[in-house]
C-alpha positions as CSV (number, residue, x, y, z in Angstrom):
1,X,0.0,0.0,0.0
2,X,1.4,3.4,-0.9
3,X,0.7,6.9,0.5
4,X,1.2,9.9,-1.7
5,X,2.3,12.9,0.4
6,X,2.1,15.1,-2.6
7,X,4.0,18.3,-2.5
8,X,4.8,18.1,1.2
9,X,8.0,20.0,1.8
10,X,9.8,17.3,3.8
11,X,13.1,15.7,3.6
12,X,13.6,12.0,4.3
13,X,14.8,12.6,7.9
14,X,11.7,14.7,8.7
15,X,9.5,12.0,7.2
16,X,11.3,9.4,9.4
17,X,10.6,11.6,12.4
18,X,7.0,11.9,11.5
19,X,6.6,8.2,11.0
20,X,8.3,7.5,14.3
21,X,6.1,10.0,16.1
22,X,3.0,8.7,14.5
23,X,3.8,5.0,15.3
24,X,4.8,6.0,18.9
25,X,1.5,7.8,19.4
26,X,-0.4,4.9,17.8
27,X,1.2,2.4,20.2
28,X,1.1,4.9,23.1
29,X,4.8,4.2,23.6
30,X,7.3,6.9,24.4
31,X,10.1,4.7,23.1
32,X,10.0,3.3,19.7
33,X,12.2,0.4,18.6
34,X,12.5,-0.3,14.9
35,X,15.0,-1.6,12.3
36,X,16.3,1.2,10.2
37,X,18.2,1.6,7.0
38,X,19.0,4.5,4.6
39,X,21.4,5.1,1.7
40,X,24.1,6.5,4.0
41,X,24.2,3.3,6.1
42,X,23.9,1.1,3.0
43,X,26.7,3.0,1.1
44,X,29.0,2.4,4.1
45,X,28.8,-1.4,3.6
46,X,30.3,-1.2,0.0
47,X,29.9,-4.9,-0.9
48,X,30.3,-6.2,2.7
49,X,26.6,-6.8,3.2
50,X,27.2,-10.5,4.0
51,X,29.4,-9.5,7.0
52,X,27.5,-6.5,8.3
53,X,23.8,-5.9,9.2
54,X,21.8,-4.1,6.6
55,X,19.5,-2.7,9.3
56,X,20.5,-1.1,12.6
57,X,18.3,-0.5,15.7
58,X,16.5,2.8,15.7
59,X,15.6,3.7,19.2
60,X,13.7,7.0,19.6
61,X,12.4,8.4,22.9
62,X,9.6,10.8,22.2
63,X,7.3,13.0,24.4
64,X,3.9,11.9,23.1
65,X,2.5,15.3,24.0
66,X,5.2,17.3,22.2
67,X,4.9,18.7,18.8
68,X,6.7,17.8,15.6
69,X,9.7,20.1,16.1
70,X,10.7,18.2,19.3
71,X,10.1,14.8,17.6
72,X,12.2,15.9,14.7
73,X,15.0,16.9,16.9
74,X,15.0,13.6,18.9
75,X,15.0,11.5,15.7
76,X,17.7,13.7,14.1
77,X,19.9,13.1,17.1
78,X,19.3,9.3,16.8
79,X,19.9,9.3,13.0
80,X,23.2,11.2,13.5
81,X,24.3,8.7,16.1
82,X,23.4,5.8,13.8
83,X,25.1,7.2,10.8
84,X,28.3,8.0,12.7
85,X,28.4,4.5,14.2
86,X,27.3,2.6,11.0
87,X,26.5,-1.0,10.9
88,X,27.7,-3.9,13.1
89,X,29.1,-7.3,12.3
90,X,26.4,-10.0,11.7
91,X,28.3,-12.5,13.9
92,X,28.1,-10.3,17.0
93,X,25.4,-12.4,18.5
94,X,27.3,-15.6,17.9
95,X,30.5,-14.2,19.4
96,X,28.9,-13.0,22.7
97,X,27.3,-15.7,24.9
98,X,25.4,-13.1,27.0
99,X,23.8,-11.7,23.9
100,X,23.2,-15.1,22.3
101,X,21.3,-16.2,25.4
102,X,18.6,-13.5,24.8
103,X,15.6,-15.5,23.3
104,X,14.4,-12.4,21.4
105,X,17.6,-12.5,19.3
106,X,17.3,-16.1,18.2
107,X,16.4,-17.0,14.6
108,X,18.1,-14.3,12.6
109,X,16.8,-10.9,11.5
110,X,13.4,-10.5,12.9
111,X,12.2,-7.0,13.1
112,X,8.6,-6.4,13.8
113,X,8.8,-2.8,12.6
114,X,11.1,-1.6,9.9
115,X,11.6,2.1,8.8
116,X,13.6,2.6,5.6
117,X,14.6,5.6,3.6
118,X,14.7,4.5,-0.1
119,X,15.6,6.3,-3.3
120,X,12.8,4.5,-5.3
121,X,9.5,3.3,-3.8
122,X,8.7,1.4,-7.0
123,X,11.7,-1.0,-6.5
124,X,11.2,-1.4,-2.7
125,X,11.3,-4.9,-1.4
126,X,10.4,-5.3,2.3
127,X,12.6,-7.4,4.6
128,X,11.3,-10.8,5.3
129,X,9.8,-11.6,8.7
130,X,8.8,-8.0,9.4
131,X,5.2,-7.3,10.5
132,X,5.2,-3.7,9.2
133,X,7.8,-2.1,6.9
134,X,7.4,1.5,6.1
135,X,9.5,2.7,3.1
136,X,9.9,6.5,2.9
137,X,10.8,8.3,-0.3
138,X,14.2,10.0,0.0
139,X,12.6,13.1,-1.5
140,X,9.9,13.1,1.1
141,X,7.0,12.7,-1.3
142,X,5.5,9.4,-0.3
143,X,5.7,6.1,1.5
144,X,5.0,2.4,0.9
145,X,3.7,0.2,3.7
146,X,4.3,-3.5,3.5
147,X,2.7,-5.6,6.2
148,X,2.2,-9.2,7.3
149,X,-1.4,-10.1,6.5
150,X,-1.4,-12.3,9.6
151,X,-0.7,-9.3,11.8
152,X,-2.7,-6.5,10.0
153,X,-5.8,-6.4,7.9
154,X,-6.0,-4.4,4.7
155,X,-8.6,-2.2,6.3
156,X,-6.4,-1.4,9.3
157,X,-3.4,-0.5,7.2
158,X,-5.6,1.8,5.0
159,X,-6.8,3.5,8.2
160,X,-3.3,3.9,9.5
161,X,-2.1,5.4,6.2
162,X,-5.0,7.9,6.2
163,X,-4.2,8.8,9.8
164,X,-0.5,9.2,8.9
165,X,-1.3,11.5,6.0
166,X,-3.5,13.6,8.3
167,X,-0.7,13.6,10.9
168,X,1.8,14.8,8.3
169,X,-0.5,17.6,7.3
170,X,-1.1,18.7,10.9
171,X,2.6,18.6,11.7
172,X,3.4,20.8,8.6
173,X,0.6,23.3,9.6
174,X,1.7,23.5,13.2
175,X,5.2,22.1,14.0
176,X,5.0,23.0,17.6
């Protein structure tokens, strides 16, 4: 399912902030955990994708009552940290017994929520095993939502996308 955000004057990081804020509010969770990927992180792998993770953990702490400006700042800080740090070795879990013992990390890449900045929405392929993957156009004009039909219905995702477009419009009209 795709959402056209039209001529919204957003960059990809602002759209990432809005999607994080929307999903946090939807879940009533001040901390959002998602898998994240963008061109900056992907370019840093330069053919070493087999050895390094393609997605990194995006952890944003948001005040659910605050406006878009504060959410954008929190997400910008987290994205700066992620881009500075880059990816991590895929075998990290295997090399550290205390990490390997965590049952949530068993079975490979399993991200319930994925947020990605992509150059082309048409060519987007969602990661396997994700329940919801939100691909955001790098130019800020749209998004594509892929979802597990066992976790979400078509009707629910359509409602979420409509709410998200309304949320984007409201944030643009009143960033505070």
